[in-house]
C-alpha positions in Angstrom: 10.0 18.0 -22.3 7.8 19.5 -24.4 8.4 22.3 -27.0 7.9 24.9 -24.9 11.1 23.4 -22.4 8.5 22.3 -19.8 8.5 18.8 -18.5 5.1 16.8 -19.2 3.1 16.0 -16.5 3.2 11.7 -16.1 0.0 10.7 -17.0 -2.2 7.9 -14.9 -1.6 5.6 -18.4 2.1 6.5 -18.7 2.3 5.8 -14.9 0.3 2.2 -15.5 2.4 1.2 -18.2 5.8 1.7 -16.7 4.3 0.1 -13.5 3.5 -2.8 -16.0 6.9 -2.7 -17.4 8.7 -3.0 -14.0 6.2 -5.5 -12.1 5.1 -7.5 -15.1 3.7 -10.9 -14.1 1.3 -12.0 -11.4 -0.3 -10.4 -8.4 -1.2 -12.0 -5.3 -3.6 -10.8 -2.7 -1.6 -10.4 0.5 -4.7 -8.6 3.0 -8.2 -7.8 2.7 -10.4 -5.9 4.8 -14.1 -4.3 4.9 -12.5 -0.8 6.0 -10.7 0.8 2.9 -8.7 2.9 5.3 -6.9 -0.1 7.1 -5.7 -1.3 3.5 -4.5 2.1 2.2 -2.2 2.6 5.8 -0.7 -1.1 4.8 -0.2 -0.1 1.5 1.9 3.0 2.1 3.8 0.8 4.8 4.5 -1.6 2.3 5.7 1.1 -0.1 7.7 2.8 2.3 9.7 -0.7 2.5 9.9 -0.7 -1.3 7.2 -3.2 -2.0 5.1 -2.0 -4.7 1.4 -2.9 -3.4 -1.7 -2.3 -5.2 -5.3 -1.3 -3.9 -8.2 -3.3 -5.4 -11.8 -2.2 -5.2 -11.1 0.6 -2.5 -12.9 3.1 -4.2 -15.9 1.0 -4.9 -16.1 0.3 -1.3 -16.1 3.6 -0.4 -18.9 4.9 -2.4 -21.0 1.4 -2.0 -19.8 0.3 0.8 -22.8 -2.2 1.4 -21.2 -3.8 -1.6 -17.7 -4.3 -0.1 -19.4 -7.2 1.9 -20.5 -8.7 -1.4 -17.3 -8.5 -3.1 -15.1 -9.5 -0.3 -14.0 -6.4 0.4 -10.6 -4.3 -0.6 -7.8 -6.1 -1.3 -4.0 -5.5 -1.2 -1.8 -7.0 -4.0 1.8 -7.1 -4.7 3.8 -8.4 -7.2 4.4 -12.1 -7.2 8.0 -11.3 -7.0 7.7 -9.5 -3.4 5.2 -11.8 -1.7 7.7 -13.0 0.7 8.5 -9.7 1.6 5.2 -8.5 1.9 4.2 -11.3 4.2 7.3 -11.2 6.3 6.3 -7.6 7.0 2.6 -8.0 7.5 3.9 -10.6 10.3 6.0 -7.8 11.9 2.9 -5.5 12.3 0.7 -8.2 13.6 3.4 -9.6 16.2 3.8 -5.6 17.3 7.3 -5.7 16.3 6.9 -2.2 14.7 4.5 -0.5 17.0 5.9 2.4 18.8 6.7 2.2 22.8 4.3 4.1 25.7 7.7 5.8 27.0 8.8 9.0 24.7 12.2 8.1 25.0 11.6 4.8 23.5 9.9 6.8 20.5 13.2 8.9 19.9 11.3 11.8 21.1 12.9 13.9 23.4 10.8 14.7 26.7 9.2 18.0 27.2 10.9 20.5 29.9 
């Protein structure tokens, strides 16, 4: 809290330094794509499972899409301690284990009357 009793907003540097403290060590690339939105979707899925994931070169690829090919595309990185869990989750996605069914009842949605 600051002097006025208001909670100070977290700055980007504060967030980065706290992330560094929690996940110090090496990061490994677990996925690459020339399509940034694919990597951002995977990042969201990993984050929802409690796996910290970071997108590298996502903004550069969106601004200069032709450079994406030269730089190897957009990369999804996770701390080394989470690599095995992250790769397991990506394998489940690729195998279709997390896909929604075609039937509404399989998806947990009540049929419309």
